[in-house]
Structure formats: C-alpha cells, structure tokens
KOLTIDREN-147049 format. One record per residue: x, y, z of N, C-alpha, C in turn. Coordinates in nm, 3 decimals. Layout:
BEGIN
BAGU        nu        nv        nw       cau       cav       caw        cu        cv        cw
BAGU         X         Y         Z         X         Y         Z         X         Y         Z
...
***
This chain:
BEGIN
BAGU        nu        nv        nw       cau       cav       caw        cu        cv        cw
BAGU    20.422    -6.513   -28.558    20.316    -6.412   -28.563    20.202    -6.454   -28.472
BAGU    20.161    -6.363   -28.379    20.044    -6.387   -28.296    19.921    -6.342   -28.374
BAGU    19.829    -6.432   -28.398    19.714    -6.400   -28.481    19.617    -6.308   -28.408
BAGU    19.546    -6.234   -28.485    19.436    -6.150   -28.439    19.482    -6.042   -28.344
BAGU    19.603    -5.992   -28.364    19.656    -5.881   -28.285    19.686    -5.766   -28.382
BAGU    19.684    -5.645   -28.331    19.725    -5.531   -28.411    19.874    -5.542   -28.443
BAGU    19.906    -5.527   -28.570    20.047    -5.545   -28.610    20.099    -5.432   -28.700
BAGU    20.012    -5.342   -28.740    20.059    -5.233   -28.830    19.960    -5.118   -28.825
BAGU    20.005    -4.999   -28.863    19.921    -4.881   -28.873    19.948    -4.814   -29.007
BAGU    19.843    -4.766   -29.073    19.861    -4.690   -29.195    19.777    -4.564   -29.188
BAGU    19.842    -4.451   -29.208    19.774    -4.324   -29.215    19.731    -4.296   -29.358
BAGU    19.602    -4.279   -29.381    19.556    -4.236   -29.513    19.523    -4.087   -29.501
BAGU    19.572    -4.009   -29.596    19.561    -3.864   -29.584    19.549    -3.799   -29.721
BAGU    19.520    -3.670   -29.721    19.501    -3.600   -29.848    19.624    -3.525   -29.896
BAGU    19.727    -3.514   -29.812    19.849    -3.446   -29.855    19.966    -3.513   -29.782
BAGU    20.032    -3.601   -29.850    20.135    -3.683   -29.787    20.255    -3.599   -29.741
BAGU    20.288    -3.492   -29.811    20.399    -3.409   -29.772    20.372    -3.335   -29.641
BAGU    20.249    -3.284   -29.625    20.211    -3.214   -29.501    20.213    -3.315   -29.385
BAGU    20.160    -3.434   -29.408    20.157    -3.536   -29.304    20.298    -3.577   -29.261
BAGU    20.386    -3.598   -29.361    20.522    -3.639   -29.330    20.591    -3.535   -29.243
BAGU    20.577    -3.409   -29.280    20.641    -3.301   -29.204    20.592    -3.297   -29.061
BAGU    20.460    -3.308   -29.045    20.400    -3.301   -28.912    20.449    -3.413   -28.820
BAGU    20.440    -3.537   -28.866    20.474    -3.651   -28.780    20.624    -3.664   -28.757
BAGU    20.703    -3.627   -28.858    20.848    -3.632   -28.837    20.889    -3.533   -28.727
BAGU    20.831    -3.413   -28.730    20.867    -3.313   -28.630    20.810    -3.348   -28.493
BAGU    20.691    -3.406   -28.489    20.628    -3.435   -28.362    20.695    -3.553   -28.290
BAGU    20.720    -3.663   -28.364    20.768    -3.785   -28.302    20.915    -3.819   -28.333
BAGU    20.978    -3.743   -28.422    21.115    -3.775   -28.459    21.125    -3.892   -28.551
BAGU    21.018    -3.925   -28.623    21.019    -4.036   -28.718    21.097    -3.996   -28.845
BAGU    21.149    -4.095   -28.912    21.212    -4.076   -29.042    21.120    -4.132   -29.149
BAGU    21.102    -4.058   -29.256    21.012    -4.100   -29.365    21.093    -4.146   -29.485
BAGU    21.054    -4.259   -29.541    21.118    -4.313   -29.660    21.013    -4.339   -29.767
BAGU    21.025    -4.272   -29.880    20.928    -4.292   -29.987    20.945    -4.427   -30.054
BAGU    20.832    -4.490   -30.088    20.832    -4.621   -30.151    20.758    -4.614   -30.284
BAGU    20.822    -4.653   -30.396    20.749    -4.657   -30.524    20.628    -4.752   -30.513
BAGU    20.510    -4.704   -30.549    20.389    -4.785   -30.535    20.310    -4.797   -30.663
BAGU    20.363    -4.746   -30.775    20.296    -4.760   -30.904    20.154    -4.704   -30.902
BAGU    20.057    -4.788   -30.942    19.917    -4.745   -30.948    19.856    -4.719   -30.811
BAGU    19.924    -4.766   -30.706    19.872    -4.745   -30.570    19.901    -4.605   -30.520
BAGU    19.969    -4.523   -30.598    19.993    -4.386   -30.564    20.109    -4.367   -30.468
BAGU    20.112    -4.249   -30.405    20.222    -4.213   -30.317    20.214    -4.291   -30.186
BAGU    20.326    -4.343   -30.139    20.329    -4.424   -30.019    20.466    -4.409   -29.955
BAGU    20.470    -4.410   -29.823    20.600    -4.409   -29.757    20.592    -4.477   -29.622
BAGU    20.707    -4.514   -29.569    20.717    -4.577   -29.438    20.776    -4.478   -29.339
BAGU    20.726    -4.480   -29.216    20.787    -4.410   -29.107    20.870    -4.510   -29.027
BAGU    20.989    -4.469   -28.985    21.072    -4.557   -28.905    21.126    -4.482   -28.784
BAGU    21.165    -4.560   -28.685    21.222    -4.506   -28.562    21.337    -4.597   -28.522
BAGU    21.454    -4.540   -28.501    21.573    -4.617   -28.466    21.599    -4.730   -28.566
BAGU    21.571    -4.701   -28.694    21.600    -4.799   -28.798    21.495    -4.905   -28.816
BAGU    21.385    -4.901   -28.738    21.280    -5.002   -28.747    21.153    -4.942   -28.807
BAGU    21.095    -5.007   -28.908    20.968    -4.958   -28.965    20.858    -4.974   -28.861
BAGU    20.779    -4.868   -28.844    20.674    -4.873   -28.740    20.535    -4.845   -28.794
BAGU    20.524    -4.774   -28.906    20.391    -4.746   -28.963    20.412    -4.687   -29.102
BAGU    20.304    -4.662   -29.173    20.314    -4.611   -29.308    20.212    -4.500   -29.330
BAGU    20.226    -4.431   -29.443    20.132    -4.325   -29.480    20.110    -4.332   -29.630
BAGU    19.987    -4.320   -29.671    19.953    -4.321   -29.813    19.852    -4.210   -29.842
BAGU    19.853    -4.164   -29.964    19.766    -4.053   -30.004    19.637    -4.106   -30.065
BAGU    19.524    -4.048   -30.022    19.395    -4.088   -30.073    19.379    -4.034   -30.216
BAGU    19.344    -4.121   -30.307    19.324    -4.079   -30.447    19.207    -3.982   -30.455
BAGU    19.214    -3.891   -30.552    19.108    -3.790   -30.568    18.971    -3.854   -30.579
BAGU    18.962    -3.966   -30.653    18.834    -4.032   -30.676    18.776    -4.096   -30.550
BAGU    18.860    -4.115   -30.445    18.816    -4.180   -30.323    18.792    -4.086   -30.207
BAGU    18.807    -3.958   -30.228    18.802    -3.864   -30.117    18.660    -3.837   -30.067
BAGU    18.561    -3.878   -30.145    18.422    -3.872   -30.094    18.395    -3.986   -29.999
BAGU    18.467    -4.096   -30.018    18.446    -4.216   -29.937    18.535    -4.221   -29.814
BAGU    18.659    -4.173   -29.826    18.756    -4.181   -29.716    18.800    -4.042   -29.673
BAGU    18.808    -4.022   -29.544    18.864    -3.899   -29.490    18.998    -3.934   -29.423
BAGU    19.085    -3.836   -29.399    19.213    -3.866   -29.335    19.191    -3.938   -29.201
BAGU    19.264    -4.048   -29.182    19.251    -4.123   -29.058    19.360    -4.228   -29.048
BAGU    19.385    -4.268   -28.923    19.474    -4.379   -28.897    19.394    -4.509   -28.905
BAGU    19.440    -4.604   -28.985    19.372    -4.732   -29.001    19.459    -4.842   -28.939
BAGU    19.413    -4.908   -28.832    19.491    -5.016   -28.772    19.474    -5.146   -28.849
BAGU    19.579    -5.225   -28.855    19.578    -5.354   -28.927    19.584    -5.467   -28.826
BAGU    19.495    -5.565   -28.840    19.493    -5.681   -28.753    19.539    -5.803   -28.832
BAGU    19.641    -5.872   -28.780    19.696    -5.988   -28.851    19.603    -6.108   -28.842
BAGU    19.584    -6.174   -28.956    19.500    -6.294   -28.962    19.574    -6.397   -29.048
BAGU    19.527    -6.523   -29.037    19.591    -6.630   -29.113    19.547    -6.629   -29.258
BAGU    19.421    -6.588   -29.281    19.362    -6.596   -29.414    19.268    -6.478   -29.434
BAGU    19.305    -6.384   -29.520    19.225    -6.263   -29.536    19.086    -6.292   -29.592
BAGU    19.075    -6.385   -29.686    18.945    -6.417   -29.744    18.850    -6.475   -29.640
BAGU    18.901    -6.563   -29.557    18.818    -6.623   -29.452    18.767    -6.517   -29.356
BAGU    18.856    -6.425   -29.316    18.815    -6.325   -29.217    18.729    -6.215   -29.279
BAGU    18.746    -6.188   -29.406    18.657    -6.094   -29.470    18.515    -6.150   -29.473
BAGU    18.502    -6.280   -29.498    18.371    -6.345   -29.498    18.311    -6.345   -29.357
BAGU    18.394    -6.373   -29.256    18.347    -6.372   -29.117    18.299    -6.231   -29.078
BAGU    18.373    -6.129   -29.121    18.335    -5.991   -29.087    18.200    -5.956   -29.149
BAGU    18.177    -5.996   -29.274    18.049    -5.969   -29.338    17.935    -6.044   -29.270
BAGU    17.959    -6.167   -29.230    17.859    -6.248   -29.163    17.823    -6.189   -29.028
BAGU    17.917    -6.118   -28.967    17.894    -6.061   -28.834    17.840    -5.918   -28.841
BAGU    17.808    -5.873   -28.961    17.748    -5.739   -28.977    17.842    -5.630   -29.023
BAGU    17.965    -5.667   -29.058    18.060    -5.569   -29.108    18.043    -5.544   -29.256
BAGU    18.112    -5.443   -29.307    18.104    -5.408   -29.449    18.245    -5.399   -29.508
BAGU    18.259    -5.449   -29.628    18.389    -5.443   -29.697    18.400    -5.309   -29.769
BAGU    18.499    -5.229   -29.735    18.521    -5.102   -29.802    18.622    -5.111   -29.914
BAGU    18.718    -5.200   -29.898    18.818    -5.223   -30.004    18.847    -5.371   -30.004
BAGU    18.832    -5.439   -30.121    18.852    -5.583   -30.127    18.999    -5.621   -30.105
BAGU    19.023    -5.750   -30.093    19.159    -5.801   -30.071    19.250    -5.757   -30.186
BAGU    19.363    -5.698   -30.150    19.459    -5.655   -30.252    19.599    -5.659   -30.192
BAGU    19.702    -5.676   -30.277    19.839    -5.676   -30.225    19.881    -5.536   -30.179
BAGU    19.963    -5.531   -30.078    20.021    -5.407   -30.028    20.170    -5.412   -30.054
BAGU    20.208    -5.354   -30.168    20.347    -5.366   -30.216    20.387    -5.513   -30.212
BAGU    20.499    -5.546   -30.149    20.540    -5.685   -30.136    20.531    -5.735   -29.992
BAGU    20.466    -5.654   -29.907    20.464    -5.684   -29.763    20.356    -5.782   -29.724
BAGU    20.248    -5.791   -29.803    20.137    -5.879   -29.766    20.012    -5.841   -29.842
BAGU    19.895    -5.881   -29.792    19.769    -5.845   -29.855    19.671    -5.802   -29.747
BAGU    19.582    -5.712   -29.785    19.489    -5.656   -29.686    19.354    -5.630   -29.747
BAGU    19.253    -5.621   -29.661    19.120    -5.577   -29.700    19.074    -5.478   -29.593
BAGU    19.008    -5.372   -29.634    18.961    -5.271   -29.540    18.813    -5.297   -29.512
BAGU    18.780    -5.302   -29.382    18.643    -5.330   -29.344    18.593    -5.224   -29.246
BAGU    18.461    -5.221   -29.231    18.396    -5.132   -29.137    18.311    -5.214   -29.043
BAGU    18.329    -5.196   -28.913    18.251    -5.277   -28.821    18.106    -5.227   -28.820
BAGU    18.011    -5.299   -28.756    17.871    -5.261   -28.762    17.838    -5.124   -28.708
BAGU    17.930    -5.066   -28.627    17.905    -4.933   -28.571    17.967    -4.822   -28.656
BAGU    18.051    -4.860   -28.753    18.110    -4.761   -28.843    18.259    -4.741   -28.832
BAGU    18.325    -4.806   -28.735    18.469    -4.791   -28.720    18.543    -4.869   -28.829
BAGU    18.650    -4.812   -28.882    18.725    -4.869   -28.996    18.854    -4.933   -28.946
BAGU    18.884    -5.049   -29.001    19.009    -5.122   -28.971    19.043    -5.206   -29.092
BAGU    19.158    -5.271   -29.088    19.199    -5.359   -29.196    19.236    -5.494   -29.143
BAGU    19.199    -5.600   -29.219    19.249    -5.734   -29.189    19.370    -5.755   -29.279
BAGU    19.471    -5.820   -29.225    19.605    -5.811   -29.283    19.677    -5.945   -29.270
BAGU    19.724    -5.994   -29.382    19.807    -6.115   -29.381    19.946    -6.076   -29.431
BAGU    20.041    -6.063   -29.338    20.177    -6.020   -29.378    20.255    -6.134   -29.443
BAGU    20.341    -6.100   -29.539    20.430    -6.199   -29.599    20.563    -6.202   -29.528
BAGU    20.587    -6.104   -29.443    20.712    -6.103   -29.366    20.684    -6.037   -29.231
BAGU    20.756    -6.080   -29.130    20.739    -6.023   -28.998    20.816    -5.891   -28.990
BAGU    20.756    -5.794   -28.923    20.820    -5.664   -28.905    20.872    -5.655   -28.764
BAGU    21.001    -5.633   -28.750    21.059    -5.624   -28.617    21.006    -5.500   -28.548
BAGU    20.954    -5.519   -28.426    20.890    -5.410   -28.355    20.981    -5.357   -28.245
BAGU    20.979    -5.226   -28.226    21.047    -5.164   -28.116    20.955    -5.169   -27.995
BAGU    21.011    -5.190   -27.875    20.927    -5.198   -27.754    20.844    -5.071   -27.741
BAGU    20.717    -5.092   -27.699    20.627    -4.976   -27.693    20.656    -4.880   -27.579
BAGU    20.756    -4.911   -27.495    20.798    -4.816   -27.392    20.878    -4.700   -27.454
BAGU    20.922    -4.716   -27.578    21.003    -4.615   -27.643    20.914    -4.500   -27.696
BAGU    20.944    -4.373   -27.662    20.867    -4.262   -27.716    20.863    -4.266   -27.869
BAGU    20.746    -4.243   -27.926    20.728    -4.249   -28.069    20.672    -4.380   -28.115
BAGU    20.657    -4.477   -28.025    20.601    -4.607   -28.061    20.456    -4.616   -28.011
BAGU    20.386    -4.721   -28.057    20.247    -4.739   -28.018    20.236    -4.774   -27.869
BAGU    20.139    -4.711   -27.803    20.106    -4.744   -27.666    19.989    -4.842   -27.659
BAGU    19.881    -4.809   -27.729    19.761    -4.892   -27.721    19.662    -4.850   -27.828
BAGU    19.555    -4.929   -27.838    19.447    -4.901   -27.933    19.317    -4.889   -27.854
BAGU    19.233    -4.793   -27.893    19.105    -4.775   -27.826    18.995    -4.761   -27.931
BAGU    18.889    -4.835   -27.913    18.771    -4.822   -27.999    18.672    -4.731   -27.931
BAGU    18.643    -4.617   -27.992    18.541    -4.525   -27.942    18.416    -4.548   -28.027
BAGU    18.308    -4.594   -27.963    18.190    -4.631   -28.040    18.064    -4.593   -27.966
BAGU    17.955    -4.574   -28.040    17.827    -4.540   -27.977    17.736    -4.661   -27.960
BAGU    17.792    -4.780   -27.983    17.716    -4.904   -27.960    17.814    -5.011   -27.917
BAGU    17.844    -5.015   -27.788    17.944    -5.109   -27.739    17.896    -5.254   -27.748
BAGU    17.767    -5.276   -27.735    17.713    -5.412   -27.743    17.736    -5.470   -27.882
BAGU    17.700    -5.393   -27.986    17.717    -5.440   -28.124    17.866    -5.458   -28.157
BAGU    17.947    -5.362   -28.113    18.091    -5.372   -28.140    18.153    -5.491   -28.067
BAGU    18.115    -5.510   -27.942    18.171    -5.620   -27.865    18.139    -5.756   -27.930
BAGU    18.014    -5.773   -27.975    17.976    -5.899   -28.039    18.050    -5.918   -28.171
BAGU    18.070    -5.811   -28.246    18.139    -5.823   -28.373    18.282    -5.870   -28.357
BAGU    18.359    -5.808   -28.267    18.499    -5.846   -28.251    18.515    -5.981   -28.185
BAGU    18.417    -6.019   -28.102    18.422    -6.153   -28.042    18.398    -6.260   -28.149
BAGU    18.304    -6.235   -28.241    18.271    -6.333   -28.345    18.382    -6.343   -28.450
BAGU    18.438    -6.229   -28.488    18.534    -6.229   -28.599    18.675    -6.265   -28.554
BAGU    18.719    -6.209   -28.441    18.859    -6.228   -28.400    18.874    -6.311   -28.273
BAGU    18.763    -6.356   -28.215    18.767    -6.432   -28.089    18.822    -6.351   -27.974
BAGU    18.801    -6.216   -27.979    18.842    -6.133   -27.868    18.735    -6.141   -27.759
BAGU    18.777    -6.156   -27.636    18.684    -6.165   -27.524    18.673    -6.032   -27.451
BAGU    18.556    -5.970   -27.449    18.541    -5.843   -27.377    18.523    -5.862   -27.226
BAGU    18.583    -5.774   -27.148    18.566    -5.776   -27.002    18.575    -5.634   -26.951
BAGU    18.503    -5.606   -26.843    18.503    -5.472   -26.786    18.617    -5.456   -26.688
BAGU    18.682    -5.338   -26.689    18.788    -5.308   -26.593    18.776    -5.160   -26.556
BAGU    18.792    -5.131   -26.428    18.776    -4.995   -26.378    18.912    -4.932   -26.356
BAGU    18.932    -4.811   -26.411    19.052    -4.732   -26.390    19.007    -4.600   -26.326
BAGU    19.019    -4.587   -26.194    18.970    -4.468   -26.127    18.819    -4.460   -26.138
BAGU    18.770    -4.352   -26.201    18.626    -4.333   -26.217    18.578    -4.380   -26.355
BAGU    18.666    -4.438   -26.434    18.633    -4.475   -26.572    18.625    -4.626   -26.586
BAGU    18.518    -4.676   -26.645    18.505    -4.818   -26.674    18.531    -4.841   -26.823
BAGU    18.632    -4.921   -26.853    18.664    -4.955   -26.991    18.621    -5.100   -27.016
BAGU    18.595    -5.131   -27.140    18.582    -5.268   -27.182    18.715    -5.307   -27.243
BAGU    18.774    -5.412   -27.191    18.901    -5.462   -27.240    18.877    -5.578   -27.335
BAGU    18.950    -5.579   -27.446    18.947    -5.693   -27.537    19.072    -5.778   -27.514
BAGU    19.052    -5.907   -27.488    19.162    -6.000   -27.469    19.159    -6.111   -27.572
BAGU    19.275    -6.153   -27.619    19.287    -6.269   -27.707    19.375    -6.370   -27.633
BAGU    19.312    -6.469   -27.571    19.387    -6.562   -27.489    19.447    -6.489   -27.371
BAGU    19.578    -6.502   -27.354    19.648    -6.432   -27.244    19.696    -6.293   -27.282
BAGU    19.665    -6.249   -27.404    19.714    -6.121   -27.453    19.605    -6.014   -27.448
BAGU    19.642    -5.898   -27.394    19.551    -5.782   -27.402    19.562    -5.723   -27.541
BAGU    19.449    -5.694   -27.604    19.450    -5.644   -27.741    19.418    -5.494   -27.747
BAGU    19.309    -5.454   -27.683    19.262    -5.315   -27.700    19.161    -5.280   -27.592
BAGU    19.126    -5.150   -27.592    19.021    -5.100   -27.503    18.899    -5.061   -27.587
BAGU    18.784    -5.055   -27.523    18.665    -5.000   -27.591    18.595    -4.902   -27.495
BAGU    18.556    -4.789   -27.549    18.495    -4.683   -27.469    18.369    -4.634   -27.538
BAGU    18.267    -4.613   -27.462    18.142    -4.559   -27.520    18.155    -4.411   -27.548
BAGU    18.094    -4.364   -27.657    18.094    -4.224   -27.694    17.960    -4.162   -27.654
BAGU    17.963    -4.064   -27.560    17.836    -4.005   -27.513    17.755    -3.940   -27.627
BAGU    17.823    -3.878   -27.720    17.755    -3.813   -27.833    17.717    -3.918   -27.936
BAGU    17.590    -3.941   -27.951    17.542    -4.046   -28.044    17.571    -4.012   -28.189
BAGU    17.599    -3.883   -28.219    17.627    -3.842   -28.356    17.776    -3.849   -28.388
BAGU    17.859    -3.882   -28.289    18.003    -3.891   -28.310    18.035    -4.011   -28.397
BAGU    18.137    -3.997   -28.478    18.176    -4.107   -28.570    18.259    -4.212   -28.494
BAGU    18.209    -4.337   -28.485    18.290    -4.442   -28.421    18.423    -4.458   -28.494
BAGU    18.528    -4.482   -28.419    18.660    -4.492   -28.480    18.757    -4.566   -28.388
BAGU    18.859    -4.625   -28.450    18.972    -4.676   -28.375    19.073    -4.562   -28.357
BAGU    19.121    -4.548   -28.235    19.220    -4.443   -28.206    19.352    -4.512   -28.166
BAGU    19.457    -4.480   -28.238    19.591    -4.530   -28.206    19.658    -4.429   -28.115
BAGU    19.711    -4.479   -28.001    19.785    -4.395   -27.909    19.934    -4.419   -27.923
BAGU    20.008    -4.308   -27.927    20.154    -4.314   -27.940    20.219    -4.268   -27.812
BAGU    20.323    -4.340   -27.771    20.395    -4.311   -27.648    20.470    -4.179   -27.661
BAGU    20.461    -4.095   -27.557    20.541    -3.972   -27.549    20.604    -3.963   -27.411
BAGU    20.714    -3.892   -27.401    20.784    -3.877   -27.272    20.713    -3.775   -27.183
BAGU    20.651    -3.674   -27.245    20.582    -3.567   -27.168    20.457    -3.528   -27.247
BAGU    20.341    -3.561   -27.191    20.217    -3.540   -27.264    20.189    -3.392   -27.289
BAGU    20.208    -3.308   -27.188    20.180    -3.165   -27.203    20.270    -3.102   -27.309
BAGU    20.400    -3.135   -27.305    20.493    -3.077   -27.402    20.460    -3.124   -27.545
BAGU    20.426    -3.251   -27.558    20.397    -3.306   -27.689    20.268    -3.245   -27.745
BAGU    20.168    -3.221   -27.658    20.046    -3.158   -27.704    20.072    -3.015   -27.751
BAGU    20.150    -2.940   -27.677    20.185    -2.803   -27.716    20.262    -2.804   -27.849
BAGU    20.350    -2.900   -27.865    20.427    -2.910   -27.989    20.336    -2.941   -28.107
BAGU    20.241    -3.032   -28.088    20.147    -3.067   -28.195    20.065    -2.946   -28.238
BAGU    20.020    -2.866   -28.140    19.941    -2.747   -28.170    20.027    -2.649   -28.249
BAGU    20.151    -2.631   -28.209    20.242    -2.539   -28.278    20.267    -2.584   -28.423
BAGU    20.255    -2.716   -28.447    20.276    -2.771   -28.582    20.147    -2.771   -28.665
BAGU    20.038    -2.719   -28.609    19.915    -2.706   -28.687    19.802    -2.800   -28.648
BAGU    19.820    -2.878   -28.542    19.715    -2.972   -28.498    19.609    -2.900   -28.416
BAGU    19.495    -2.966   -28.399    19.389    -2.919   -28.312    19.369    -3.019   -28.199
BAGU    19.316    -2.973   -28.087    19.297    -3.057   -27.970    19.154    -3.114   -27.972
BAGU    19.143    -3.247   -27.968    19.014    -3.312   -27.954    18.980    -3.336   -27.807
BAGU    19.084    -3.367   -27.728    19.070    -3.382   -27.583    19.198    -3.339   -27.517
BAGU    19.189    -3.249   -27.420    19.307    -3.200   -27.351    19.365    -3.310   -27.263
BAGU    19.479    -3.282   -27.204    19.549    -3.382   -27.123    19.462    -3.423   -27.004
BAGU    19.439    -3.552   -26.992    19.365    -3.609   -26.880    19.446    -3.725   -26.821
BAGU    19.407    -3.766   -26.703    19.479    -3.873   -26.635    19.388    -3.994   -26.618
BAGU    19.440    -4.113   -26.654    19.369    -4.238   -26.626    19.447    -4.309   -26.515
BAGU    19.380    -4.333   -26.402    19.445    -4.397   -26.290    19.508    -4.531   -26.331
BAGU    19.633    -4.550   -26.295    19.713    -4.670   -26.321    19.763    -4.679   -26.465
BAGU    19.719    -4.590   -26.553    19.760    -4.597   -26.695    19.849    -4.481   -26.734
BAGU    19.813    -4.358   -26.697    19.898    -4.247   -26.733    19.822    -4.125   -26.780
BAGU    19.892    -4.032   -26.843    19.835    -3.909   -26.894    19.818    -3.921   -27.044
BAGU    19.706    -3.868   -27.096    19.682    -3.883   -27.239    19.609    -3.761   -27.293
BAGU    19.616    -3.745   -27.424    19.542    -3.642   -27.498    19.506    -3.698   -27.634
BAGU    19.401    -3.642   -27.693    19.359    -3.683   -27.827    19.373    -3.563   -27.921
BAGU    19.435    -3.585   -28.034    19.475    -3.479   -28.124    19.420    -3.503   -28.265
BAGU    19.387    -3.394   -28.333    19.348    -3.399   -28.473    19.460    -3.335   -28.554
BAGU    19.528    -3.412   -28.640    19.641    -3.359   -28.712    19.599    -3.251   -28.814
BAGU    19.691    -3.179   -28.874    19.655    -3.066   -28.963    19.563    -3.102   -29.077
BAGU    19.552    -3.231   -29.114    19.469    -3.273   -29.224    19.341    -3.344   -29.179
BAGU    19.323    -3.358   -29.046    19.199    -3.413   -28.996    19.202    -3.552   -28.937
BAGU    19.317    -3.619   -28.936    19.327    -3.755   -28.881    19.344    -3.746   -28.729
BAGU    19.264    -3.825   -28.659    19.265    -3.825   -28.512    19.354    -3.936   -28.458
BAGU    19.432    -3.904   -28.357    19.518    -4.001   -28.290    19.536    -3.959   -28.146
BAGU    19.595    -4.046   -28.065    19.617    -4.013   -27.924    19.765    -4.014   -27.891
BAGU    19.800    -3.943   -27.784    19.934    -3.953   -27.726    19.916    -3.993   -27.581
BAGU    20.009    -4.069   -27.528    20.002    -4.114   -27.389    20.139    -4.117   -27.324
BAGU    20.143    -4.062   -27.203    20.260    -4.070   -27.119    20.227    -4.174   -27.011
BAGU    20.278    -4.296   -27.026    20.239    -4.403   -26.932    20.277    -4.370   -26.789
BAGU    20.196    -4.420   -26.696    20.221    -4.397   -26.553    20.362    -4.440   -26.518
BAGU    20.431    -4.358   -26.440    20.564    -4.390   -26.399    20.676    -4.342   -26.491
BAGU    20.636    -4.289   -26.607    20.740    -4.240   -26.701    20.751    -4.091   -26.696
***
C-alpha cells in the first residue's frame, strides 16, 4: 500500500436505489448489496469483477449535516494519528474513527476551506483496474476558494508537495507525494461556491457520456471543455445532487 494516496471512493446519497440505477446505466457498473446492520444500506460497485467504489445512504438524522456527494478516501498508516494531525492543521472531524464493515476503519474530516474527505486505514488491499479503462477513476481535483490554506493543510497532514503546472491557458496546482502525482487543485472564482473534492471517471467519449447522463436525469455543472495535454472533461450533478466529473483522456 502506498501511503497518503487516494485508494477508495464512497458515494453518500439520499436514495440508494436511484443512485444505483443511474451509475449502473451510465458507467456499466454492477451493484452488489452488502449487509451493514446499524450502518444502514450499503453496496459496492464493481467493474470487470473488481470492486471500484461504494455507495451508502445518508441516515434521516444526518441529512441536515450531509448532502449527497462523492467522498474520496486517503490511505494512512494510523487513522488516529492523522485525525489528530488534521485537527492541528485546522481541519474538523465530521465523523470519528469507526469500522467500515470488515474492510478497514475511517474518519471523515473537513479541510480548513470546507472540502470533505476521509482518512482510511484498509485491512485488505483492493485490486485496482487500470485507470485507462472506461468507468474507472481518472483523477481527483480539489476545487477551493482558498488555495493557500488548502495547500498548507494537505502539505502538513499528508506531506503532499504543491507545485504549479500550466496546461494551455489554465494553471493548476499539482499535489505530489514523492515521485507520485496525487491530485490537482483549482481555484473557484465564486467565493460563495462550496469547496469540494471532485472525482473524475474515465469515459471513452465525453460528449456521448454527458448526453447519456442528462437523459438519465443528471444536470450539467460544466459543459465539455478541453484541457491541453490532458483531454476533454465535463462536470455533472447526478439526479440526487452529488457532483462528479467525467474525462476523455487525450489520445483516447
């Protein structure tokens, strides 16, 4: 396991059946329900027989606190240590350390700018499908209205090193962990916009996938645009309000 890298995604939503239908039809994922006892309804999405992400339903009592969203999980060696580091760096604990079925333990935190993520210590490694495969993760992007505060937070907590890189007319902040690229960071022009992590999923044709998502009940947050050297992308709001991205990598 490479520490401090994104290793899992969980969709929290208000209607798990609606979410399952939407994502299965959009990406061709297969959904498998998992008994979760007091943790409520939970299921795994898989592609080509490999688990790739999960979806869980927000309890009625928590719907004032949580809205539908994709929550990325970052692997760490010790959840308690990193929860303390996150608080010391200005983050907030939204959900304390707790077991996630038999797969590991996690805590949900909010960075100083308001973006939500989870620190995650897995008990077993999950075999990953190469991200060149349609339906798999392409990349992660932090959209925030305070890049300085966010950059310092992730550097202090996860030892990610921020650096600027230009793609055409767009300047991104890249997060690196050693020799590994971890994520991008982009400033949000609208200061009232909610900072968030956006998970991008690989698609074979961005325009066709966007049209398909709209036909399935999604709304468009950003139409298809091109990033030089990276590819074509769009940002979508699913039928229940969770935001995610799709990307057709350059050359595909």
